[in-house]
N, C-alpha and C positions, 0 to 999 in steps of 0.2 A: 495473653503474651505467652506460648509454646514454652517448652521446655530449653533453660538456658543450656547451650550445650558448647560457650568455647567461655573462656575466662581471660584477661585482656592480659595474657601475655599469649594468648592462643591467637592474636588477632596478628592478620598480615602487616600489618602499618608499623608491628611493632620490631620487623627484620630491619626497620629503616632504622628504627628510632632506638631502643631499648639496650641496644649492646655499648658494652662499657670500650670500644675503641675509635682511632680520630676520624674517621668515615663516619659513625652515626652522631660524634661528636658534631661534625661538619651538616649534617643533617639538622638536628635540632638547634644549633645557630641560628642556620636562614631562615628556619622558621620563625624564630624570635627577631628575626632582622624584619620581618612582615607588622613586627608589632602582634606576636603570638604568644601567649603566659606559657609556660614549662608544658604547666599542670592541664592546656588547653588540647595539648597533642598527646602527653603522655598517659592522658588516664582513660584515653576516646575514640571509641575507634570515629573513623577516619571517612567519612562518606564523601563519593565524588560528584558533583552535581552538572553531568554532561551537558550542555545547552544549546543547543542551535538557535537559539533567538541572533537575528540577524536584522541590521535597517532594509534589506530588499525580500526580508520575509515575511510578506503582509501576513501570511496565517499564523506564525508565531511572533508579531510584532509584540506581544504580554507575556511574554513569557522574560524579558529581563526582569519585570517587576514580580514575575511567580516565582521567579526562581528565588528572592528574597522570602518570601512565606514557604516554600517547601525549607527552607535552611533555617527559616523559625519553629518551625517541625521537628528537624533534626537536633537544634539544642536544645529544643525542652525534652526532647527523651533522652538528652543528654550522650549526642553525637557532636561531630566536629564538621560541619560541613563545609568543603571547598570545590568552587564553582570551574567549573575545566569549559571553556566552549568548547562545541565542535562543528563540525564545515554547516554550513545551512544550506538547504536545498528546497527554496522557495519555487514551487514546482513552475509558477508564469513568468519568473524572471530569467531561469536557468538558461543559457543555450547552451550547445542544442539538443539536450535533454537534460533532467535532474536526474533520468536510470541512469546517464553514464559514471554519476558520480554517487550511484548508492552503495557500492563497494567499497569503494572511497572510505565513505562516513563510514562502514563497516569495519574495515582498517583501520582506521581512525579509533573506535571506540572501543575496538580489541587490545591496542596498543597501549592506549591513556590506562586502560583497568590493570595494561599489565606492568608498568614501567615503572607505575607510579606507590605511593605508599598509601594505597588504598582498600577498604576491608568493604567499600557495599557501596551501589551508585543507584541515583536517580537519574531516569533517561530522560528526557524531556524532548517532547517533537510532536507531529501530528502528521503534517504534510507531505502528501503522498510517498518520498520514497525514505525520510526521516525513521517512521518505524519500523519499515525491515532493516536500511540500514543498522539502526540502533539496537534493533534485537538480534541480529545476527550478531554484531561482535560483542554484546554481551554473553550471547549462548556462549560464542570462543571461546573466552575469556573468563568463564564459570564464577563469576563472584556474584554476590546476593545481588539481585538488582529488581526494580519496581518501575513499570513503564509511568509515566504521567502525559496525559494527551492532550493536546496544544485546547481541544473542543471548539465546535463547531461555531461559526459569525449567525450574527441575526437574521432572521428571515428580513425581505423587500414586501411589497404590495405594490401591481400594478395594473389599473383595471380591474381591481375587486378580486385579482388571482395573487396568491404567497409566490414570490419570486424568489430566485437564489440562484447561485453562480454557477456556472459551467453548461451547465442543461438551457437556461433558458437564455442562457449569450449565445450557445449555436442557435438557438429557436427565432432568436429575435436577429439576428444579422441573415439567416436566411429569411427572413421576412422584407429586409434593408433590400436585402441584393434582388429582390423581386419589387422594391418599389411600392411594397405596403407601409413603409414605415422613411420618415420623411429625416432628413439630415440631423433638424435640431431636436426631433423626439431622440433621436439614436443617442445624439450629446449626452443630454438628461439620463437616459439611462445610464448611463457607464460611469456617472457619480453616484449613482443611488442605489444599485444593486448590491453592491457589495458596502455593508455599512459600519461594520464593527471589525476588530480582528478576530482571529477563527479561521478555521480551516471551511472550507466549502461546507455549506448547507444541506446539498444532495448527498445522496449516498455514492460518492463519489470512493475515487482509490483512499483517503485518508480518512471519512469512517469508516470504511471497510477493512481497512488495514489496522485500526487502532482495536475494531468491536472485536478481531478474529486474535489477536491479543490478547484482548482482555476476557474470551470465552475460552484462550489458552489457562486463563489464571496470573497472568503479569500483569495487572491492575487493581485498584481496590474495586468494588462492585459499583457497576454505575457510572464508573471514572471515564469513559468512553463517551456520552452522554450527552453530557454537562456542558450546554453554551458556554465558551471559551468569556461571554461578559456575564454570565452568573455569578454571583454572591456563590453560591455553591461550588465555584472552579474552585476561587483561592486558598475553598475550608478541605477541598479536596486535596488541596496541592500538598497543604500544612499536614491533613493525617496520613497522607504520601513519607514525605518527611519522615512523621512520628514512627510509622509503622517501618523503616528498612534501617533502621538505627534495632530493633526488634532481632529482624529478618538475620542481622550479622550474627546476636547472640545465639540464635536458634544455628547458626552454620545451613539457611535456608537457601539454599544456593538453584539456579536455573537446571543442574541436571537432576536437582528432586523435583520440579513441580516438570519440566519436559517430558513428554511421552508421546508415542504412539495415538494412546487414546487422546492427548491433548491437543493436538493434533487435528485428530477427527473432530470435537468439538468443536475447532477454529471452522473448519468446514461446513459442518451443519450449521453454525450462526451465521457463515458467508451465505448459503445458499438459501438462509430463508431473508438474509436481509435486501437478497435481490444484488449481492454487491458487484464488484466495480470486476472487470476481467485481468484486470494487472494481479488481483491478488493468485490467477492461478502462477504466476512467474515466483512472485514473492513469498507465497508460502510454501512452495517447494524448496523455494533457498533457505527459507527461514528453519524448513523442517530437515537440512542438512546438512545444516551449523549444528544442530542438535542430534546427530548422529539418526536422523530419521526420513525412513527411501522414501520419498514420495513422487509420483505420476502423473499424471495428469487422468490417466483410469481411475486411479484410486479416488479421483474427486468426484468422479459418475458414482462412482459404488458407494460410498459413505452419504452423499448427496442425495442418494434415489429417493424419490419419493416426496421429497423435503420443497415444499409449497415455499413462494414468496409469502411472508410474512408483513415485512414493510410496506408501509403505502409513504412511500417515499418516491421523488424524482431520482431516476428517471425510467425507473419503475413503474409506481406511482405518481403518487398526485399532491404528498404534503414534503415537509422539511424536516432536517435534523431537530428544528425546536420542537415540533409535534410529539416529536419520537420520543422525545426526552419529558415533555408531561405525560404521555401515556407509559411513563415508566422506565424505558431507556431499556437498553439492553437486558439486563436482568429479566422484566417483564417479556422479552420476546425470549429467553432463554428457558424464561420459567412453562411459554406454552410449548416447550420442545424438549421435558423433561424426557420423556418417552423415547428421545432418540440420542439422549447425551450418555456419556460415562463422568458419572453425577458423584463419584468417588475419587476424583481428580482432585487432588493436591493443589492449591491458589495459595499467593504472595500475600493469603492474610492468615497460612497456618491451619487453613479451614479445608473442608472439600468443596467442591463449585456446587452440593445438593445444599452443604450447609451454608453457604451464602447465599443461596437464592432463599430460603430459608428464611433469614432472616432480612432480606429487604423485602419479602412481603408484605410484612408487614407495612411497609410504609412507601409501600408503591404507588404514584400517584395514575391513576386507572383509570377514574371513573366519568365515562361520558366520551372519553377518549378512543380515538378508533383510530389510529396512524398504524397500529399495531392490533394484527386481525390472529382472531381463533384457525387453528391447524386447518378447521372443514369450513372456513370461509379467504381460501385466499387472494393475492390481491389482483393474480395474474395464473394464465393457464400456462404460460412458459419458465421454464426453469432458469436461474440464474448465470448458468452455465451448461455447456452442450461442445460436449469434444467431439471433433469432425478428424476425419484421415480420408484416404482416397492417393490418386493418383500425382493427386495437386499439393498434399501436405503429407509423406507416407511417418511421417513423426508426431504430426497433430495437428490442430489449427483451433481456435473458440470462437464460439461465437456466443452471445447472451441476449437468449430466444426472449427473455420478458421488455426486453428494452426494443425489440424489432417488431417489423410489421409480418403479422401472421402471413399475407398471399403471399408475401416474400420468402417464406420459411422450406417453400418449398418450389425449385424457381429453375427456370434454363434461360439463361441467353447467351449471347456474344460478348465477349471481351473487349472491353476499349484498354489497354494496356499502355499506362505510363513509366519510362525508365527510373523515372525522378521525382522532388517534390517540386523539381523547378519547374519542370517541365508541365507535371501535372497542373502547379500555380499560373503557368504562361499559356495554359492553352485551355482549362476547363471552362471558362466561360463567353470561349471564341461561338457567334450567333453562326458560326458555319462547321460547327463541330456535328461529327455523326456520333450521335446519338440520341436514343430515344430510353423510355419508360425501361424498358426491359433491358435495356444496355448492362453489363456487368461491368463497373470499374473495377481494376485491378492495379495499385502500384506494388512495384519494387524498389530495393533498395532500403530499404525500413528499417533493416534488423539491426542484431546488434553490431554485428561488422559492418553492415555494407551500410548503416547512415553518417558515420556507427553510432551506437548507444542504443536502439531502435527507440525512436522518438513516437509522443500522440499521434502520426500521420494517420491513423487506419480508420478517423472519420473521414473521409473522402467527400468533396464538398459535391452538391449538386448542383450540375452547370444551369448555368442564370437562367436558360430559355427553356427548360424545364420547372425551375423554383417558378418561370412568371406562368408555367402551364399547369400550374397547381401542382407539379411532383415535388413533394416530402421525402420521402426516401428511394433507393434504388438499392440491390447487391452491391457490397463493395468488398474488398480483399485484397489483402494486404500482408506482410510480414512483419509492421509496424506495429506498434500498439495504439489503445483509446483511451481518450482519457476517461475514469469514471464516472464521469457529471454526462457524458454524452450517450448518446440513443443512438438507435439504428440498425439496419441489416447487415451488418459489420463482422466479418470474417478475421480475422487475427492472428497473430503470431505464427503464422505458418511457417512448418518446420521440415527438414535446413530450410533456411533462408535462400535470397536468391543470390548475394553475394556468396554463398561459397556453392554455389549449384545446384540449388535444390528447383524442383522440378517448375518453380516460379519464374524462373529467371530462361525455359526452354517458349512459354505460350506467347502466344505472337496474336497482337488485335485481330478480330475474325474466328479466332476460335470457339470453341463453344465450351462451357461453362455450367455445370449441371450440381444443384445443394439441397441434399436434402436433411434437414437439420434429424429430423425423426429418425430416417436410418445413420445419421452418423457420417454421413459422406460426402466427399466435397471432392468433383474428378473435374480433367478437362477429356473433351471426349475428342481422344486422339491416342491411336493403335503405340503401347510398347516401341512398335518399331520406328515411328516416325519418332516418340519419344529418344529415343536411343541416338538414331540420326539428329536432331537438333542437339542431342548432348554432347556428340564427339563434334559438333560445328563450333558450342560455347567458347566463348574464353572469359574466363575470369576479369574483371573489370580491378584495377588497382586498389591494392586496399590503403583504406585511409593510414598510414602506420607515420603515423608523427610523431614527435618527440615526447618524450616524458609521460605524462597518466595516462594519455590514448592510447600509446604504442601497446605499456602494457596491459590496457584493456583489448584491445585488438589481437594479441597476441593469446590470451587466457580466457577469455572469457566465453565462457560456456551458449550451446542455443536456451530459446525460448523453452522448449519442454523440460529443460534441464536447470530451468531457473535464474538462468545470464549470472551466474556464479563463476569467480576465478575456479580455476581448476587446482590449484594450490591452496588454496582455502574452503572447497568442501570440504565436508564430513566432520566427524568430533573428536578431537585428539585431548585427552587432560592436559591441561595449562602449565606449562614448567615453568618455577617461577627462575625470574630474572639475578643473575650472580651481584653480590655485593662488595664489593672490596673496595 
């Protein structure tokens, strides 16, 4: 425990509880109404356990029980735990996309912490958008907080090969469409590939984002790598509950931990993990909430020369369970020490370098190869490349480490779809005018056009090409792609088509040229032709529905800016609510 900087009277919760007035009397009265003793809340810091558990969030199915373990740790350390349910964003079930609700979770988290008598918080999540949503809100609230990741699910085996969620779903689907897997086998696969609660066990967006947050210093060391059903997971939960109480007394707030150097550490970890392209959006949004200006170009500068060291699908051949056996994120970060800012403060009260030194003694790395040394990378391709050109003036991204090398420099004829519905209705038509060199283009998938920027970017390969043995094509969209997926997919094209970006102007038959090494993506049209088309372009009707969707469409930024709300971007010192 670090130096105690706060006394009982300094606690934020005491503003609600300590004064000798009628309003505080009512606060104390109502807490006792729930069976609490007066001394339970008058002598302890109040710790919020913000839990994104839900019956329709399989990644978080165990967090109901884990919250009880967190509470035990808080109680043993002398705090009072109060569980606060928050919006659960189960990636598979929520429609049209969890991305549209990431900012809603961020708003909810900030307001829960701001409006209630809370001294510190445990943030419980893991599925893709819960990590950035919880962190964005917590950074804005700036109360001591510690992230507790849900952990990855267990692995499966199929025909002697490891099988995980997401990546193999797409692989098996392509084989099913091609006729290489029959219906009985397909049904058998769906009941066994996801064997237990927890997040995707590939290096999808879930493990990418929790690992970035750990590298930034907001989890206990090694927390993100522990499988959800491992006995070490509840032990980590209890230790996190214990630690957050000490953080309150130490006044160790996010603003003490979060910095440009911490963000850079997250980016370096992301590159070495071969992480999800979605991290480009979420990390920019998180950085903005912490007052750190971050651009796509910064990813390239900070991550330059960082190879993929984690041999995990979709860039590698292993799963998160193997990563854990190899020592987890601390073992990976240990390989990256020459590139990291080791003096960055973390939730332990120690620096990142001090944490890594303590983890080195207990790392389980003998004979495990899921984490490679710097001179033996998994792939020559990087985790992220930023593209610009007349098709994406503000940027687009691709994941070279999960793409086909022969397509990283490609020229082909565009086949354009104006909507996901149009694409799904025609993509498997045997008469579709398409070949292996065709560039599949989907528009209308951006933050405003969809709305919410769903994971439509891994466009399906036409059935007739699957049957002919084709398993990858160049695909371009203003949508996102699941971090578990793979292929030569150009994503996050900005500005999006719905606001008049160049993607809105191209037509089937136009020639598109990609050169990842040069960082370029262009349609081979003159500026004059593009200007003429722009003059004839008509904006599609905006999905200005009622309620939150309308708020989202009117205030969301483009992908290169992090898709945060314009009225929430940036850091302002929190203002305490008036109590009358």
